[in-house]
Structure formats: structure tokens, C-alpha cells
N, CA, C and O atoms as a GROMACS GRO file, in nm:
protein
  568
    1MET      N    1  -0.570   0.858   2.225
    1MET     CA    2  -0.483   0.815   2.134
    1MET      C    3  -0.413   0.692   2.216
    1MET      O    4  -0.389   0.580   2.170
    2GLY      N    5  -0.394   0.725   2.310
    2GLY     CA    6  -0.376   0.610   2.432
    2GLY      C    7  -0.361   0.471   2.489
    2GLY      O    8  -0.294   0.413   2.574
    3ASN      N    9  -0.431   0.452   2.423
    3ASN     CA   10  -0.502   0.313   2.421
    3ASN      C   11  -0.506   0.259   2.292
    3ASN      O   12  -0.560   0.149   2.276
    4LYS      N   13  -0.420   0.364   2.124
    4LYS     CA   14  -0.405   0.222   2.034
    4LYS      C   15  -0.267   0.230   2.059
    4LYS      O   16  -0.225   0.326   2.122
    5LYS      N   17  -0.156   0.100   2.000
    5LYS     CA   18  -0.049   0.020   2.041
    5LYS      C   19  -0.022  -0.005   1.889
    5LYS      O   20  -0.094  -0.090   1.837
    6GLY      N   21   0.098   0.075   1.788
    6GLY     CA   22   0.136  -0.041   1.690
    6GLY      C   23   0.068  -0.017   1.602
    6GLY      O   24  -0.049   0.021   1.614
    7PHE      N   25   0.132  -0.037   1.491
    7PHE     CA   26   0.109  -0.073   1.311
    7PHE      C   27   0.088  -0.214   1.270
    7PHE      O   28   0.173  -0.297   1.301
    8ARG      N   29  -0.003  -0.245   1.213
    8ARG     CA   30  -0.020  -0.403   1.165
    8ARG      C   31   0.034  -0.356   1.034
    8ARG      O   32   0.027  -0.244   0.983
    9GLY      N   33   0.112  -0.508   0.974
    9GLY     CA   34   0.177  -0.489   0.862
    9GLY      C   35   0.043  -0.524   0.785
    9GLY      O   36  -0.044  -0.590   0.841
   10TYR      N   37   0.029  -0.479   0.658
   10TYR     CA   38  -0.048  -0.529   0.528
   10TYR      C   39   0.059  -0.594   0.387
   10TYR      O   40   0.139  -0.531   0.318
   11ILE      N   41   0.029  -0.712   0.383
   11ILE     CA   42   0.092  -0.773   0.282
   11ILE      C   43   0.027  -0.892   0.178
   11ILE      O   44  -0.065  -0.968   0.210
   12SER      N   45   0.076  -0.891   0.085
   12SER     CA   46  -0.025  -1.016   0.007
   12SER      C   47   0.014  -1.109  -0.029
   12SER      O   48   0.132  -1.131  -0.003
   13SER      N   49  -0.045  -1.189  -0.086
   13SER     CA   50  -0.006  -1.347  -0.127
   13SER      C   51   0.002  -1.332  -0.315
   13SER      O   52   0.047  -1.417  -0.393
   14ARG      N   53  -0.043  -1.230  -0.340
   14ARG     CA   54  -0.052  -1.251  -0.493
   14ARG      C   55   0.039  -1.129  -0.514
   14ARG      O   56   0.103  -1.064  -0.432
   15GLU      N   57   0.028  -1.118  -0.642
   15GLU     CA   58   0.126  -1.049  -0.743
   15GLU      C   59   0.132  -0.953  -0.711
   15GLU      O   60   0.035  -0.889  -0.670
   16ILE      N   61   0.274  -0.903  -0.719
   16ILE     CA   62   0.259  -0.742  -0.613
   16ILE      C   63   0.342  -0.630  -0.774
   16ILE      O   64   0.458  -0.669  -0.786
   17GLY      N   65   0.318  -0.541  -0.858
   17GLY     CA   66   0.365  -0.474  -0.963
   17GLY      C   67   0.421  -0.549  -1.036
   17GLY      O   68   0.540  -0.523  -1.057
   18GLY      N   69   0.378  -0.637  -1.085
   18GLY     CA   70   0.391  -0.825  -1.175
   18GLY      C   71   0.528  -0.868  -1.120
   18GLY      O   72   0.634  -0.890  -1.179
   19ASN      N   73   0.494  -0.873  -0.992
   19ASN     CA   74   0.623  -1.006  -0.968
   19ASN      C   75   0.572  -1.066  -0.880
   19ASN      O   76   0.458  -1.027  -0.852
   20ILE      N   77   0.612  -1.150  -0.820
   20ILE     CA   78   0.606  -1.259  -0.701
   20ILE      C   79   0.687  -1.234  -0.622
   20ILE      O   80   0.796  -1.280  -0.658
   21ILE      N   81   0.694  -1.154  -0.472
   21ILE     CA   82   0.705  -1.150  -0.371
   21ILE      C   83   0.688  -1.179  -0.263
   21ILE      O   84   0.609  -1.117  -0.192
   22PRO      N   85   0.786  -1.324  -0.205
   22PRO     CA   86   0.752  -1.397  -0.108
   22PRO      C   87   0.692  -1.355  -0.001
   22PRO      O   88   0.754  -1.251   0.018
   23GLN      N   89   0.591  -1.364   0.110
   23GLN     CA   90   0.517  -1.351   0.200
   23GLN      C   91   0.678  -1.281   0.284
   23GLN      O   92   0.699  -1.160   0.294
   24ARG      N   93   0.761  -1.374   0.329
   24ARG     CA   94   0.885  -1.378   0.416
   24ARG      C   95   1.004  -1.229   0.399
   24ARG      O   96   1.084  -1.187   0.482
   25VAL      N   97   0.966  -1.168   0.224
   25VAL     CA   98   1.073  -1.045   0.250
   25VAL      C   99   1.007  -0.959   0.187
   25VAL      O  100   1.063  -0.878   0.114
   26GLN      N  101   0.805  -0.962   0.214
   26GLN     CA  102   0.717  -0.854   0.239
   26GLN      C  103   0.715  -0.809   0.404
   26GLN      O  104   0.674  -0.700   0.444
   27ASN      N  105   0.747  -0.876   0.459
   27ASN     CA  106   0.732  -0.884   0.609
   27ASN      C  107   0.877  -0.839   0.634
   27ASN      O  108   0.893  -0.770   0.734
   28LEU      N  109   0.971  -0.862   0.570
   28LEU     CA  110   1.124  -0.831   0.614
   28LEU      C  111   1.143  -0.689   0.614
   28LEU      O  112   1.197  -0.634   0.710
   29VAL      N  113   1.100  -0.620   0.505
   29VAL     CA  114   1.118  -0.473   0.389
   29VAL      C  115   1.004  -0.410   0.547
   29VAL      O  116   1.013  -0.314   0.623
   30ILE      N  117   0.941  -0.486   0.539
   30ILE     CA  118   0.774  -0.342   0.672
   30ILE      C  119   0.870  -0.370   0.786
   30ILE      O  120   0.922  -0.266   0.826
   31ARG      N  121   0.928  -0.529   0.877
   31ARG     CA  122   0.979  -0.460   0.965
   31ARG      C  123   1.086  -0.389   1.005
   31ARG      O  124   1.091  -0.334   1.115
   32THR      N  125   1.225  -0.382   0.875
   32THR     CA  126   1.261  -0.237   0.855
   32THR      C  127   1.273  -0.114   0.868
   32THR      O  128   1.343  -0.031   0.927
   33TYR      N  129   1.154  -0.124   0.772
   33TYR     CA  130   1.184  -0.002   0.740
   33TYR      C  131   1.021   0.082   0.934
   33TYR      O  132   0.998   0.202   0.949
   34ALA      N  133   0.973  -0.002   1.002
   34ALA     CA  134   0.879   0.005   1.101
   34ALA      C  135   1.041   0.045   1.188
   34ALA      O  136   1.061   0.152   1.246
   35GLN      N  137   1.106  -0.029   1.179
   35GLN     CA  138   1.223  -0.026   1.328
   35GLN      C  139   1.384   0.135   1.234
   35GLN      O  140   1.463   0.201   1.302
   36THR      N  141   1.372   0.138   1.108
   36THR     CA  142   1.410   0.251   1.097
   36THR      C  143   1.340   0.407   1.181
   36THR      O  144   1.399   0.497   1.242
   37LYS      N  145   1.161   0.385   1.145
   37LYS     CA  146   1.122   0.495   1.201
   37LYS      C  147   1.061   0.487   1.305
   37LYS      O  148   0.956   0.548   1.323
   38GLY      N  149   1.135   0.380   1.426
   38GLY     CA  150   1.088   0.393   1.549
   38GLY      C  151   0.982   0.349   1.557
   38GLY      O  152   0.952   0.386   1.670
   39ILE      N  153   0.876   0.281   1.510
   39ILE     CA  154   0.728   0.286   1.476
   39ILE      C  155   0.737   0.128   1.573
   39ILE      O  156   0.848   0.126   1.626
   40LEU      N  157   0.667   0.019   1.604
   40LEU     CA  158   0.601  -0.067   1.628
   40LEU      C  159   0.541  -0.164   1.617
   40LEU      O  160   0.425  -0.186   1.652
   41PHE      N  161   0.655  -0.273   1.537
   41PHE     CA  162   0.546  -0.358   1.426
   41PHE      C  163   0.452  -0.466   1.449
   41PHE      O  164   0.496  -0.580   1.430
   42LEU      N  165   0.380  -0.458   1.471
   42LEU     CA  166   0.275  -0.587   1.514
   42LEU      C  167   0.280  -0.686   1.358
   42LEU      O  168   0.353  -0.662   1.262
   43LEU      N  169   0.186  -0.793   1.370
   43LEU     CA  170   0.203  -0.951   1.244
   43LEU      C  171   0.163  -0.873   1.153
   43LEU      O  172   0.111  -0.764   1.178
   44SER      N  173   0.184  -0.927   1.011
   44SER     CA  174   0.125  -0.881   0.905
   44SER      C  175   0.010  -0.944   0.915
   44SER      O  176   0.020  -1.036   0.996
   45ALA      N  177  -0.107  -0.935   0.864
   45ALA     CA  178  -0.253  -0.932   0.808
   45ALA      C  179  -0.202  -1.000   0.638
   45ALA      O  180  -0.103  -0.957   0.580
   46THR      N  181  -0.252  -1.060   0.606
   46THR     CA  182  -0.208  -1.172   0.459
   46THR      C  183  -0.332  -1.121   0.390
   46THR      O  184  -0.438  -1.146   0.448
   47GLU      N  185  -0.339  -1.042   0.254
   47GLU     CA  186  -0.466  -1.082   0.154
   47GLU      C  187  -0.424  -1.184   0.125
   47GLU      O  188  -0.313  -1.236   0.133
   48TYR      N  189  -0.587  -1.232   0.064
   48TYR     CA  190  -0.579  -1.336   0.033
   48TYR      C  191  -0.562  -1.342  -0.100
   48TYR      O  192  -0.572  -1.232  -0.156
   49TYR      N  193  -0.533  -1.462  -0.188
   49TYR     CA  194  -0.446  -1.472  -0.332
   49TYR      C  195  -0.634  -1.411  -0.406
   49TYR      O  196  -0.669  -1.528  -0.420
   50MET      N  197  -0.685  -1.379  -0.426
   50MET     CA  198  -0.817  -1.408  -0.520
   50MET      C  199  -0.780  -1.229  -0.569
   50MET      O  200  -0.732  -1.160  -0.480
   51HIS      N  201  -0.803  -1.166  -0.703
   51HIS     CA  202  -0.846  -1.140  -0.734
   51HIS      C  203  -0.952  -0.975  -0.697
   51HIS      O  204  -1.073  -0.976  -0.672
   52ASN      N  205  -0.862  -0.846  -0.705
   52ASN     CA  206  -0.943  -0.771  -0.614
   52ASN      C  207  -1.024  -0.805  -0.496
   52ASN      O  208  -1.136  -0.758  -0.479
   53CYS      N  209  -0.969  -0.885  -0.419
   53CYS     CA  210  -1.012  -0.927  -0.278
   53CYS      C  211  -0.931  -0.821  -0.183
   53CYS      O  212  -0.812  -0.794  -0.194
   54HIS      N  213  -1.039  -0.756  -0.068
   54HIS     CA  214  -0.946  -0.658   0.040
   54HIS      C  215  -1.020  -0.711   0.164
   54HIS      O  216  -1.048  -0.637   0.259
   55MET      N  217  -1.055  -0.857   0.158
   55MET     CA  218  -1.137  -0.868   0.270
   55MET      C  219  -1.002  -0.871   0.406
   55MET      O  220  -1.041  -0.848   0.520
   56MET      N  221  -0.879  -0.895   0.388
   56MET     CA  222  -0.822  -0.888   0.463
   56MET      C  223  -0.764  -0.735   0.520
   56MET      O  224  -0.730  -0.728   0.638
   57LEU      N  225  -0.754  -0.610   0.431
   57LEU     CA  226  -0.731  -0.508   0.464
   57LEU      C  227  -0.835  -0.436   0.532
   57LEU      O  228  -0.804  -0.332   0.590
   58ASN      N  229  -1.017  -0.499   0.534
   58ASN     CA  230  -1.065  -0.446   0.561
   58ASN      C  231  -1.122  -0.534   0.698
   58ASN      O  232  -1.222  -0.491   0.754
   59ALA      N  233  -1.076  -0.620   0.734
   59ALA     CA  234  -1.039  -0.629   0.869
   59ALA      C  235  -0.923  -0.596   0.953
   59ALA      O  236  -0.914  -0.624   1.072
   60VAL      N  237  -0.812  -0.521   0.864
   60VAL     CA  238  -0.755  -0.442   0.930
   60VAL      C  239  -0.793  -0.312   0.971
   60VAL      O  240  -0.747  -0.258   1.071
   61LEU      N  241  -0.869  -0.264   0.902
   61LEU     CA  242  -0.928  -0.159   0.886
   61LEU      C  243  -1.041  -0.139   1.031
   61LEU      O  244  -1.077  -0.047   1.104
   62ASP      N  245  -1.064  -0.273   1.019
   62ASP     CA  246  -1.195  -0.229   1.159
   62ASP      C  247  -1.119  -0.261   1.270
   62ASP      O  248  -1.178  -0.295   1.372
   63GLU      N  249  -0.965  -0.256   1.266
   63GLU     CA  250  -0.874  -0.247   1.387
   63GLU      C  251  -0.840  -0.096   1.437
   63GLU      O  252  -0.808  -0.058   1.549
   64LEU      N  253  -0.858  -0.023   1.317
   64LEU     CA  254  -0.809   0.149   1.318
   64LEU      C  255  -0.844   0.220   1.516
   64LEU      O  256  -0.791   0.322   1.561
   65ASP      N  257  -0.917   0.154   1.573
   65ASP     CA  258  -0.956   0.244   1.686
   65ASP      C  259  -0.799   0.177   1.767
   65ASP      O  260  -0.704   0.242   1.811
   66ARG      N  261  -0.818   0.024   1.764
   66ARG     CA  262  -0.666  -0.036   1.799
   66ARG      C  263  -0.565  -0.063   1.812
   66ARG      O  264  -0.498  -0.143   1.877
   67LEU      N  265  -0.546   0.051   1.710
   67LEU     CA  266  -0.392   0.058   1.585
   67LEU      C  267  -0.404   0.220   1.535
   67LEU      O  268  -0.498   0.269   1.472
   68GLU      N  269  -0.280   0.288   1.582
   68GLU     CA  270  -0.167   0.382   1.566
   68GLU      C  271  -0.153   0.392   1.390
   68GLU      O  272  -0.162   0.501   1.333
   69GLY      N  273  -0.137   0.302   1.340
   69GLY     CA  274  -0.183   0.253   1.194
   69GLY      C  275  -0.138   0.107   1.081
   69GLY      O  276  -0.092   0.005   1.133
   70VAL      N  277  -0.146   0.112   1.019
   70VAL     CA  278  -0.116   0.085   0.854
   70VAL      C  279   0.083   0.034   0.848
   70VAL      O  280   0.179   0.092   0.897
   71ILE      N  281   0.075  -0.089   0.768
   71ILE     CA  282   0.239  -0.021   0.679
   71ILE      C  283   0.233  -0.098   0.588
   71ILE      O  284   0.284  -0.209   0.577
   72PHE      N  285   0.149  -0.021   0.495
   72PHE     CA  286   0.137  -0.162   0.387
   72PHE      C  287   0.301  -0.199   0.318
   72PHE      O  288   0.401  -0.127   0.326
   73TYR      N  289   0.291  -0.310   0.262
   73TYR     CA  290   0.436  -0.344   0.235
   73TYR      C  291   0.496  -0.279   0.089
   73TYR      O  292   0.618  -0.271   0.075
   74SER      N  293   0.398  -0.231  -0.025
   74SER     CA  294   0.370  -0.135  -0.125
   74SER      C  295   0.292  -0.040  -0.156
   74SER      O  296   0.183  -0.048  -0.100
   75THR      N  297   0.304   0.039  -0.217
   75THR     CA  298   0.186   0.133  -0.265
   75THR      C  299   0.109   0.004  -0.354
   75THR      O  300   0.011  -0.047  -0.301
   76HIS      N  301   0.150  -0.043  -0.478
   76HIS     CA  302   0.108  -0.166  -0.473
   76HIS      C  303   0.014  -0.244  -0.486
   76HIS      O  304  -0.030  -0.318  -0.574
   77LEU      N  305  -0.021  -0.202  -0.335
   77LEU     CA  306  -0.148  -0.350  -0.233
   77LEU      C  307  -0.278  -0.241  -0.219
   77LEU      O  308  -0.381  -0.286  -0.169
   78LEU      N  309  -0.276  -0.092  -0.264
   78LEU     CA  310  -0.374   0.027  -0.260
   78LEU      C  311  -0.458  -0.075  -0.336
   78LEU      O  312  -0.414  -0.160  -0.414
   79PRO      N  313  -0.641  -0.047  -0.284
   79PRO     CA  314  -0.670  -0.104  -0.420
   79PRO      C  315  -0.683  -0.016  -0.496
   79PRO      O  316  -0.640   0.098  -0.476
   80LYS      N  317  -0.754  -0.060  -0.616
   80LYS     CA  318  -0.697   0.000  -0.807
   80LYS      C  319  -0.880   0.085  -0.772
   80LYS      O  320  -0.898   0.125  -0.888
   81ASN      N  321  -0.966   0.116  -0.721
   81ASN     CA  322  -1.060   0.142  -0.747
   81ASN      C  323  -1.036   0.308  -0.617
   81ASN      O  324  -1.051   0.330  -0.497
   82ALA      N  325  -0.993   0.386  -0.741
   82ALA     CA  326  -1.014   0.540  -0.675
   82ALA      C  327  -1.094   0.554  -0.556
   82ALA      O  328  -1.050   0.535  -0.442
   83PRO      N  329  -1.239   0.593  -0.588
   83PRO     CA  330  -1.323   0.664  -0.507
   83PRO      C  331  -1.333   0.489  -0.339
   83PRO      O  332  -1.392   0.488  -0.231
   84GLU      N  333  -1.244   0.380  -0.408
   84GLU     CA  334  -1.272   0.239  -0.278
   84GLU      C  335  -1.093   0.339  -0.187
   84GLU      O  336  -1.114   0.374  -0.071
   85ARG      N  337  -1.012   0.357  -0.218
   85ARG     CA  338  -0.912   0.411  -0.173
   85ARG      C  339  -0.941   0.558  -0.105
   85ARG      O  340  -0.882   0.584   0.000
   86ARG      N  341  -1.020   0.644  -0.155
   86ARG     CA  342  -1.090   0.746  -0.107
   86ARG      C  343  -1.128   0.736   0.009
   86ARG      O  344  -1.054   0.790   0.091
   87LYS      N  345  -1.232   0.677   0.054
   87LYS     CA  346  -1.265   0.612   0.158
   87LYS      C  347  -1.196   0.588   0.166
   87LYS      O  348  -1.122   0.686   0.157
   88MET      N  349  -1.112   0.454   0.192
   88MET     CA  350  -0.960   0.418   0.267
   88MET      C  351  -0.929   0.517   0.372
   88MET      O  352  -0.944   0.524   0.494
   89TYR      N  353  -0.887   0.578   0.294
   89TYR     CA  354  -0.805   0.700   0.369
   89TYR      C  355  -0.892   0.815   0.424
   89TYR      O  356  -0.834   0.865   0.520
   90ASP      N  357  -0.990   0.865   0.402
   90ASP     CA  358  -1.075   0.934   0.521
   90ASP      C  359  -1.081   0.835   0.670
   90ASP      O  360  -1.051   0.862   0.786
   91LEU      N  361  -1.143   0.691   0.596
   91LEU     CA  362  -1.118   0.645   0.717
   91LEU      C  363  -0.993   0.640   0.824
   91LEU      O  364  -0.994   0.649   0.947
   92ILE      N  365  -0.909   0.627   0.752
   92ILE     CA  366  -0.767   0.652   0.815
   92ILE      C  367  -0.760   0.713   0.912
   92ILE      O  368  -0.719   0.683   1.024
   93LEU      N  369  -0.830   0.863   0.844
   93LEU     CA  370  -0.744   1.026   0.867
   93LEU      C  371  -0.884   1.022   1.002
   93LEU      O  372  -0.893   1.032   1.124
   94LYS      N  373  -0.942   1.009   0.925
   94LYS     CA  374  -1.074   1.065   1.054
   94LYS      C  375  -1.079   0.958   1.218
   94LYS      O  376  -1.135   0.993   1.322
   95SER      N  377  -0.984   0.790   1.188
   95SER     CA  378  -0.955   0.778   1.302
   95SER      C  379  -0.863   0.801   1.326
   95SER      O  380  -0.821   0.705   1.391
   96GLY      N  381  -0.755   0.907   1.313
   96GLY     CA  382  -0.618   0.975   1.386
   96GLY      C  383  -0.516   0.895   1.331
   96GLY      O  384  -0.398   0.927   1.348
   97ALA      N  385  -0.550   0.784   1.260
   97ALA     CA  386  -0.389   0.674   1.236
   97ALA      C  387  -0.364   0.730   1.120
   97ALA      O  388  -0.423   0.818   1.057
   98GLU      N  389  -0.221   0.639   1.088
   98GLU     CA  390  -0.126   0.640   0.931
   98GLU      C  391  -0.084   0.585   0.894
   98GLU      O  392  -0.010   0.513   0.962
   99LEU      N  393  -0.092   0.570   0.756
   99LEU     CA  394  -0.065   0.463   0.668
   99LEU      C  395   0.095   0.513   0.586
   99LEU      O  396   0.134   0.617   0.533
  100HIS      N  397   0.154   0.386   0.608
  100HIS     CA  398   0.263   0.393   0.561
  100HIS      C  399   0.294   0.320   0.436
  100HIS      O  400   0.194   0.273   0.382
  101PHE      N  401   0.415   0.298   0.373
  101PHE     CA  402   0.400   0.174   0.269
  101PHE      C  403   0.545   0.183   0.259
  101PHE      O  404   0.594   0.277   0.196
  102ALA      N  405   0.628   0.085   0.322
  102ALA     CA  406   0.731   0.067   0.366
  102ALA      C  407   0.853   0.078   0.225
  102ALA      O  408   0.938   0.166   0.225
  103LEU      N  409   0.840  -0.039   0.100
  103LEU     CA  410   0.869  -0.058  -0.024
  103LEU      C  411   0.953   0.130  -0.037
  103LEU      O  412   1.068   0.166  -0.014
  104GLU      N  413   0.814   0.217  -0.091
  104GLU     CA  414   0.811   0.350  -0.136
  104GLU      C  415   0.888   0.437   0.012
  104GLU      O  416   0.910   0.558   0.020
  105GLU      N  417   0.908   0.369   0.080
  105GLU     CA  418   0.926   0.463   0.234
  105GLU      C  419   0.840   0.612   0.229
  105GLU      O  420   0.891   0.714   0.277
  106LEU      N  421   0.712   0.614   0.167
  106LEU     CA  422   0.616   0.701   0.185
  106LEU      C  423   0.509   0.672   0.318
  106LEU      O  424   0.473   0.567   0.369
  107SER      N  425   0.484   0.786   0.342
  107SER     CA  426   0.300   0.785   0.440
  107SER      C  427   0.217   0.893   0.413
  107SER      O  428   0.231   1.011   0.379
  108ILE      N  429   0.096   0.792   0.448
  108ILE     CA  430   0.046   0.931   0.449
  108ILE      C  431  -0.093   0.978   0.652
  108ILE      O  432  -0.198   0.951   0.711
  109LYS      N  433   0.005   1.039   0.652
  109LYS     CA  434  -0.062   1.148   0.794
  109LYS      C  435  -0.126   1.289   0.796
  109LYS      O  436  -0.119   1.377   0.882
  110ASN      N  437  -0.208   1.283   0.646
  110ASN     CA  438  -0.271   1.452   0.655
  110ASN      C  439  -0.274   1.387   0.498
  110ASN      O  440  -0.212   1.301   0.435
  111GLU      N  441  -0.382   1.482   0.476
  111GLU     CA  442  -0.490   1.553   0.356
  111GLU      C  443  -0.384   1.554   0.234
  111GLU      O  444  -0.414   1.499   0.128
  112GLN      N  445  -0.258   1.620   0.253
  112GLN     CA  446  -0.155   1.708   0.184
  112GLN      C  447  -0.069   1.580   0.092
  112GLN      O  448  -0.027   1.584  -0.023
  113ASP      N  449  -0.062   1.457   0.204
  113ASP     CA  450   0.001   1.303   0.147
  113ASP      C  451  -0.055   1.263   0.064
  113ASP      O  452   0.008   1.234  -0.037
  114ILE      N  453  -0.223   1.240   0.069
  114ILE     CA  454  -0.283   1.170  -0.016
  114ILE      C  455  -0.247   1.241  -0.136
  114ILE      O  456  -0.232   1.161  -0.229
  115ALA      N  457  -0.228   1.370  -0.173
  115ALA     CA  458  -0.193   1.426  -0.330
  115ALA      C  459  -0.087   1.349  -0.356
  115ALA      O  460  -0.092   1.314  -0.474
  116LEU      N  461   0.024   1.300  -0.291
  116LEU     CA  462   0.158   1.288  -0.341
  116LEU      C  463   0.114   1.125  -0.404
  116LEU      O  464   0.119   1.098  -0.524
  117ILE      N  465   0.069   1.023  -0.291
  117ILE     CA  466   0.020   0.859  -0.391
  117ILE      C  467  -0.071   0.871  -0.452
  117ILE      O  468  -0.119   0.759  -0.469
  118GLU      N  469  -0.145   0.965  -0.512
  118GLU     CA  470  -0.287   0.965  -0.576
  118GLU      C  471  -0.168   1.000  -0.716
  118GLU      O  472  -0.194   0.938  -0.819
  119GLU      N  473  -0.067   1.076  -0.719
  119GLU     CA  474  -0.041   1.164  -0.789
  119GLU      C  475   0.050   1.031  -0.869
  119GLU      O  476   0.041   0.986  -0.984
  120LEU      N  477   0.128   0.996  -0.763
  120LEU     CA  478   0.142   0.826  -0.820
  120LEU      C  479   0.100   0.715  -0.882
  120LEU      O  480   0.166   0.644  -0.958
  121MET      N  481  -0.036   0.698  -0.842
  121MET     CA  482  -0.118   0.629  -0.894
  121MET      C  483  -0.117   0.626  -1.031
  121MET      O  484  -0.058   0.558  -1.116
  122MET      N  485  -0.244   0.773  -1.034
  122MET     CA  486  -0.147   0.796  -1.155
  122MET      C  487  -0.096   0.756  -1.325
  122MET      O  488  -0.132   0.706  -1.431
  123CYS      N  489   0.049   0.842  -1.226
  123CYS     CA  490   0.126   0.767  -1.333
  123CYS      C  491   0.121   0.621  -1.311
  123CYS      O  492   0.066   0.562  -1.405
  124ARG      N  493   0.148   0.571  -1.246
  124ARG     CA  494   0.132   0.400  -1.261
  124ARG      C  495   0.025   0.366  -1.318
  124ARG      O  496   0.026   0.243  -1.328
  125GLU      N  497  -0.070   0.412  -1.361
  125GLU     CA  498  -0.184   0.374  -1.474
  125GLU      C  499  -0.139   0.402  -1.575
  125GLU      O  500  -0.130   0.323  -1.669
  126LEU      N  501  -0.100   0.527  -1.577
  126LEU     CA  502  -0.050   0.574  -1.784
  126LEU      C  503   0.057   0.495  -1.781
  126LEU      O  504   0.052   0.406  -1.865
  127THR      N  505   0.139   0.495  -1.723
  127THR     CA  506   0.244   0.385  -1.763
  127THR      C  507   0.184   0.246  -1.730
  127THR      O  508   0.263   0.201  -1.647
  128THR      N  509   0.101   0.167  -1.748
  128THR     CA  510   0.113   0.086  -1.703
  128THR      C  511   0.024   0.025  -1.852
  128THR      O  512  -0.058   0.090  -1.916
  129ASN      N  513   0.075  -0.135  -1.884
  129ASN     CA  514   0.020  -0.165  -2.016
  129ASN      C  515  -0.020  -0.094  -2.164
  129ASN      O  516  -0.078  -0.140  -2.262
  130ARG      N  517   0.041   0.046  -2.130
  130ARG     CA  518   0.048   0.056  -2.292
  130ARG      C  519   0.200   0.023  -2.399
  130ARG      O  520   0.322   0.019  -2.383
  131GLU      N  521   0.137   0.011  -2.471
  131GLU     CA  522   0.173   0.004  -2.640
  131GLU      C  523   0.282   0.163  -2.648
  131GLU      O  524   0.252   0.278  -2.614
  132LEU      N  525   0.377   0.125  -2.690
  132LEU     CA  526   0.446   0.207  -2.791
  132LEU      C  527   0.416   0.241  -2.868
  132LEU      O  528   0.363   0.156  -2.939
  133PRO      N  529   0.418   0.357  -2.914
  133PRO     CA  530   0.374   0.444  -3.046
  133PRO      C  531   0.544   0.411  -3.134
  133PRO      O  532   0.663   0.421  -3.107
  134SER      N  533   0.442   0.359  -3.270
  134SER     CA  534   0.479   0.240  -3.388
  134SER      C  535   0.606   0.330  -3.393
  134SER      O  536   0.704   0.254  -3.388
  135ALA      N  537   0.640   0.441  -3.400
  135ALA     CA  538   0.734   0.455  -3.425
  135ALA      C  539   0.846   0.482  -3.362
  135ALA      O  540   0.940   0.549  -3.402
  136PHE      N  541   0.830   0.420  -3.250
  136PHE     CA  542   0.944   0.378  -3.182
  136PHE      C  543   0.981   0.227  -3.224
  136PHE      O  544   1.078   0.177  -3.280
  137THR      N  545   0.808   0.156  -3.150
  137THR     CA  546   0.888   0.041  -3.200
  137THR      C  547   0.954  -0.026  -3.346
  137THR      O  548   1.013  -0.133  -3.357
  138ASP      N  549   0.921   0.078  -3.457
  138ASP     CA  550   1.024   0.087  -3.577
  138ASP      C  551   1.124   0.113  -3.578
  138ASP      O  552   1.190   0.052  -3.662
  139GLU      N  553   1.202   0.219  -3.487
  139GLU     CA  554   1.317   0.196  -3.443
  139GLU      C  555   1.427   0.147  -3.389
  139GLU      O  556   1.548   0.159  -3.410
  140VAL      N  557   1.346   0.078  -3.301
  140VAL     CA  558   1.454  -0.054  -3.225
  140VAL      C  559   1.399  -0.168  -3.332
  140VAL      O  560   1.427  -0.264  -3.259
  141LYS      N  561   1.348  -0.224  -3.438
  141LYS     CA  562   1.345  -0.310  -3.468
  141LYS      C  563   1.463  -0.305  -3.590
  141LYS      O  564   1.506  -0.416  -3.621
  142SER      N  565   1.530  -0.171  -3.673
  142SER     CA  566   1.593  -0.144  -3.746
  142SER      C  567   1.767  -0.148  -3.680
  142SER      O  568   1.861  -0.119  -3.753
   0.00000   0.00000   0.00000
């Protein structure tokens, strides 16, 4: 691990959690997070705008032999596909690196940390794009 240096940021040019977040703001959040954690922050890789594209993420993962880890702007940037996320987690842990999420102030340093992130992803999936029960909407209308 002696030759590994710093954490690469990972940001996106597309919508994040239903919002457009300027890249400048994403980098500011990552930089502030890194400073508070005493982490050396390297420049961020910016994901392409195309839907479900992870080309830049894959490029960052290819750098893991030279990095201490990766700082995502948010958990919202994780791949939506659970097996794809699992493959990424395994690759990161196997390389001895860490994965951090600046906005949520969470990190993955071991297998137990993955369970928390996956629970968050499951809750998000359950609450996204779900219609309210008709009894609730009827009550709101009256």
C-alpha cells in the first residue's frame, strides 16, 4: 500500500437523485469531505452524460492499484444494477482500497459497510417512483 497515493473523486454530468448538481458543487462537496477526513483528494473523474454509462467509473477502478480509494459525490452515482455494484465492491475491497460517499458521509472499508449501503439502496428503490395509496390521495384532495 506504500505506493498508493490519494483518493480519486467521482462525479457526474447527469441528473443525480432527481436534481442537476453542477460539477463545481460536486467537487466542492468532495473536497470539503476529504479535508475533514484528512484524505488526499485527487482530481475527479466526470461520468459521461449518457444514461447508465459507467465508462469513467471503470477507468477509475482500473487505477485502484495506484489509489487509496475513490470518493463518490453521492451514493446516487452507484450503478443501479446490484450485481454490478457487488462486482465493484469486491474489486475495491480486494485491492485494499476504500469507497467513500461525500454527500452522505458514508464509507465502505470492509464487508460490513456494504450491508449499510445496500440497505440504503433498497430503501431508495422502494420509495422511488411509487404511487401513493388511493386512500391517501383522496384524503389530500378533500
